[in-house]
C-alpha positions as CSV (number, residue, x, y, z in Angstrom):
1,M,-6.2,1.3,-12.4
2,I,-3.2,-0.7,-11.1
3,L,-3.8,-3.7,-8.8
4,Y,-1.0,-4.2,-6.3
5,P,-0.5,-7.6,-4.6
6,A,0.6,-7.2,-1.0
7,I,3.5,-8.8,0.7
8,D,3.4,-8.1,4.4
9,L,6.6,-9.1,6.2
10,K,6.8,-10.3,9.8
11,E,9.9,-12.0,11.1
12,G,11.1,-12.6,7.6
13,R,7.9,-14.4,6.5
14,C,4.9,-13.4,4.3
15,V,1.9,-12.9,6.5
16,R,-1.5,-11.3,6.6
17,L,-3.0,-9.5,9.6
18,V,-6.6,-8.9,10.7
19,Q,-7.2,-5.2,11.3
20,G,-3.5,-4.6,11.9
21,D,-3.4,-6.9,14.9
22,M,0.1,-8.5,15.0
23,A,-1.3,-11.2,17.3
24,Q,-3.5,-12.3,14.5
25,A,-0.8,-12.9,11.9
26,K,-1.3,-15.8,9.5
27,V,1.7,-17.0,7.7
28,F,1.1,-17.6,4.0
29,N,4.7,-18.1,2.8
30,D,8.0,-18.6,4.5
31,D,9.8,-17.3,1.4
32,P,8.6,-13.8,0.5
33,A,10.9,-13.6,-2.5
34,A,9.3,-16.8,-3.9
35,Q,5.9,-15.2,-3.4
36,A,7.1,-12.0,-5.2
37,V,8.2,-14.1,-8.1
38,T,4.8,-15.8,-8.2
39,F,3.0,-12.5,-8.3
40,E,5.3,-11.3,-11.1
41,D,4.7,-14.5,-13.1
42,Q,0.9,-14.0,-12.7
43,G,1.3,-10.6,-14.5
44,F,1.2,-8.0,-11.8
45,S,3.0,-4.8,-12.8
46,W,3.9,-3.6,-9.3
47,L,4.4,-5.1,-5.8
48,H,3.3,-3.6,-2.5
49,V,5.6,-4.6,0.3
50,V,5.3,-3.7,4.0
51,D,7.8,-4.2,6.8
52,L,5.3,-4.8,9.6
53,D,7.9,-5.2,12.3
54,G,9.6,-2.0,11.0
55,A,6.3,-0.1,11.3
56,F,6.1,-0.9,15.0
57,A,9.8,-0.5,15.7
58,G,10.2,2.8,13.7
59,A,13.1,1.4,11.7
60,P,13.6,-1.4,9.2
61,R,13.4,-5.0,10.6
62,N,13.0,-7.1,7.4
63,A,15.7,-5.8,5.2
64,A,17.0,-9.3,4.3
65,A,13.6,-10.3,3.0
66,V,13.2,-7.1,1.0
67,D,16.7,-7.5,-0.4
68,A,15.8,-11.0,-1.5
69,I,12.6,-9.8,-3.2
70,L,14.5,-7.0,-5.1
71,A,17.1,-9.6,-6.3
72,R,14.5,-11.9,-7.8
73,V,11.9,-9.6,-9.5
74,T,12.0,-7.0,-12.2
75,V,8.7,-5.3,-11.6
76,P,8.8,-2.1,-9.5
77,V,8.3,-2.4,-5.7
78,Q,6.8,0.1,-3.4
79,L,7.8,-0.3,0.3
80,G,6.4,1.0,3.6
81,G,7.1,0.3,7.3
82,G,9.6,2.1,9.5
83,I,10.7,4.7,7.0
84,R,11.0,7.8,9.2
85,D,14.2,9.6,8.3
86,M,16.0,10.5,5.1
87,K,18.9,8.1,5.6
88,T,16.6,5.1,5.7
89,L,14.5,6.4,2.8
90,E,17.5,7.0,0.6
91,A,19.1,3.7,1.5
92,W,16.0,1.9,0.2
93,L,15.9,3.9,-3.0
94,A,19.6,3.2,-3.6
95,K,18.8,-0.5,-3.2
96,G,16.2,-0.4,-6.0
97,I,12.9,0.3,-4.3
98,A,10.8,2.3,-6.8
99,R,8.7,4.1,-4.3
100,V,8.8,4.5,-0.6
101,I,5.7,4.9,1.6
102,I,5.8,7.3,4.5
103,G,3.1,6.8,7.1
104,T,3.7,7.7,10.7
105,A,6.3,10.3,9.7
106,A,3.8,12.0,7.5
107,V,1.8,12.9,10.6
108,R,4.8,13.5,12.9
109,D,7.2,15.3,10.5
110,P,5.5,16.7,7.4
111,A,8.6,18.6,6.5
112,F,10.4,15.3,6.0
113,V,7.8,14.3,3.4
114,R,8.1,17.5,1.6
115,E,11.9,17.4,1.5
116,A,11.8,13.7,0.4
117,A,9.4,14.5,-2.4
118,R,11.5,17.5,-3.5
119,R,14.7,15.3,-3.6
120,H,13.1,12.3,-5.2
121,P,10.2,13.3,-7.5
122,G,7.7,10.6,-8.3
123,R,9.2,8.2,-5.7
124,I,7.4,9.2,-2.5
125,A,4.0,8.1,-1.4
126,V,2.1,8.9,1.8
127,G,0.3,6.1,3.6
128,I,-2.9,7.2,5.3
129,D,-4.3,4.5,7.6
130,A,-7.6,5.5,9.1
131,K,-9.4,4.0,12.1
132,D,-12.9,5.4,12.8
133,G,-12.2,8.3,10.5
134,R,-8.9,9.3,12.2
135,V,-5.4,8.7,11.0
136,A,-3.6,5.9,12.9
137,V,0.2,5.8,13.4
138,E,3.0,3.7,14.9
139,G,1.9,0.5,13.0
140,W,-1.8,1.4,13.7
141,A,-1.1,1.2,17.4
142,Q,-2.0,4.9,18.0
143,T,-4.8,7.1,16.6
144,S,-4.2,10.8,16.0
145,S,-6.8,13.6,15.9
146,M,-6.3,14.2,12.2
147,T,-8.7,13.1,9.5
148,A,-7.5,11.4,6.3
149,E,-8.6,14.4,4.2
150,E,-6.8,16.8,6.4
151,L,-3.6,14.8,6.1
152,G,-4.0,14.4,2.4
153,R,-4.5,18.2,1.8
154,R,-1.3,18.8,3.8
155,F,0.7,17.4,1.0
156,E,-1.3,18.7,-2.0
157,D,1.5,20.9,-3.3
158,A,4.4,18.7,-2.1
159,G,4.9,16.6,-5.2
160,V,3.8,13.4,-3.6
161,A,3.3,10.6,-6.2
162,A,0.4,8.8,-4.5
163,I,-1.6,8.4,-1.3
164,I,-2.3,4.8,-0.1
165,Y,-5.5,4.9,1.9
166,T,-6.3,2.0,4.2
167,D,-9.5,1.5,6.2
168,I,-8.1,-0.4,9.2
169,A,-11.5,-1.7,10.2
170,R,-11.7,-3.6,6.9
171,D,-8.2,-4.7,6.5
172,G,-7.8,-8.5,6.4
173,I,-11.5,-9.3,7.0
174,L,-12.6,-9.6,3.4
175,K,-15.6,-7.3,3.7
176,G,-14.9,-5.2,0.7
177,L,-13.2,-1.9,0.2
178,N,-14.5,1.3,1.8
179,V,-15.2,2.8,-1.6
180,E,-17.1,5.8,-0.2
181,M,-14.3,7.0,2.0
182,T,-11.7,6.3,-0.6
183,L,-13.6,8.3,-3.2
184,A,-14.1,11.2,-0.7
185,L,-10.3,11.4,-0.2
186,A,-9.7,11.1,-4.0
187,Q,-12.1,14.0,-4.6
188,A,-10.5,16.1,-1.8
189,V,-7.0,16.0,-3.3
190,E,-5.3,16.1,-6.6
191,I,-2.8,13.4,-5.6
192,P,-3.6,9.9,-7.0
193,V,-5.2,7.7,-4.3
194,I,-4.7,3.9,-4.0
195,A,-7.3,2.0,-2.1
196,S,-6.4,-0.6,0.5
197,G,-8.1,-2.7,3.2
198,G,-10.8,-5.3,2.6
199,L,-10.7,-6.1,-1.1
200,A,-12.4,-9.5,-1.1
201,S,-13.5,-10.6,-4.6
202,I,-13.5,-10.0,-8.3
203,E,-16.7,-8.0,-7.7
204,D,-14.7,-5.5,-5.8
205,V,-12.3,-5.2,-8.8
206,H,-15.3,-4.6,-11.1
207,R,-16.7,-2.0,-8.7
208,L,-13.5,0.0,-8.9
209,L,-13.7,-0.1,-12.7
210,Q,-17.0,1.7,-12.7
211,P,-17.0,5.3,-14.0
212,D,-17.7,6.8,-10.6
213,C,-14.4,5.3,-9.3
214,A,-12.3,6.7,-12.1
215,L,-10.5,8.9,-9.6
216,I,-9.1,5.9,-7.7
217,A,-5.7,5.1,-9.2
218,G,-5.3,1.6,-7.9
219,A,-6.0,-0.9,-5.2
220,I,-4.0,-3.3,-3.0
221,T,-5.1,-6.9,-2.5
222,G,-3.8,-9.2,0.0
223,R,-5.7,-12.0,1.8
224,A,-8.1,-12.5,-1.1
225,L,-5.2,-13.4,-3.3
226,Y,-3.7,-15.8,-0.8
227,D,-7.0,-17.4,0.0
228,G,-7.8,-17.9,-3.7
229,R,-10.9,-15.7,-3.5
230,I,-9.5,-13.7,-6.4
231,D,-8.2,-15.2,-9.6
232,P,-5.3,-12.9,-10.4
233,R,-5.5,-13.5,-14.2
234,A,-9.2,-12.8,-14.2
235,A,-8.7,-9.6,-12.2
236,L,-5.9,-8.4,-14.4
237,K,-7.9,-9.2,-17.6
238,A,-10.8,-7.2,-16.3
239,I,-8.5,-4.2,-15.7
240,A,-6.9,-4.5,-19.1
241,E,-10.2,-4.7,-20.8
242,A,-11.5,-1.6,-19.0
243,R,-8.3,0.2,-19.9
244,G,-8.7,-0.7,-23.5
245,A,-12.4,0.3,-23.6
246,G,-11.5,3.7,-22.1
247,A,-8.6,4.3,-24.5
């Protein structure tokens, strides 16, 4: 399992939201690149970055902050938010983003996802954000009629590298991951699934390391890291020990 620290960007700053509500944005760092360096120094092997303004606007809005992050870290970065056409996607890949996350466009334009995965194997992820069991789009502002499992199955044979599944109801409120729904999605598709939304403590990390969660490929942690509820070194040590025991 890979633990991804989250850097959510709003107006060039590192923030955390509550259930996707931009009005409830709490600033944790005015310098996202410095935050990225801190995460790399703590031992994280990936970074998860989201352009929140871009997700709502449908086009990148925090490019300068992302560029600064890429200039200062060596670990791979996955990026989502406002990536809805091939030109935008390929521009990010050319800048050094390791993996792009397609969310709204995965619902609106599945052919785009398929073509992107064909052109860039291993570098395309689908973001599935669910509210009351239904996929949310446009920065979580709208809810579609599609379920997470239906959307995941749509890309089963497309060559997508990962699905990032977020339970919006739990995002930012530190109530724990929705392990049941994440596992249901992981069991429904062959694509690796990364859990997001609600990870609150080291106990959540240990839960994901249990044998019944072996299908979950990773988890994203945000507010719990910033609030100090999770000791990053303890979490990464637990993951390394579990990996070693399973080797």
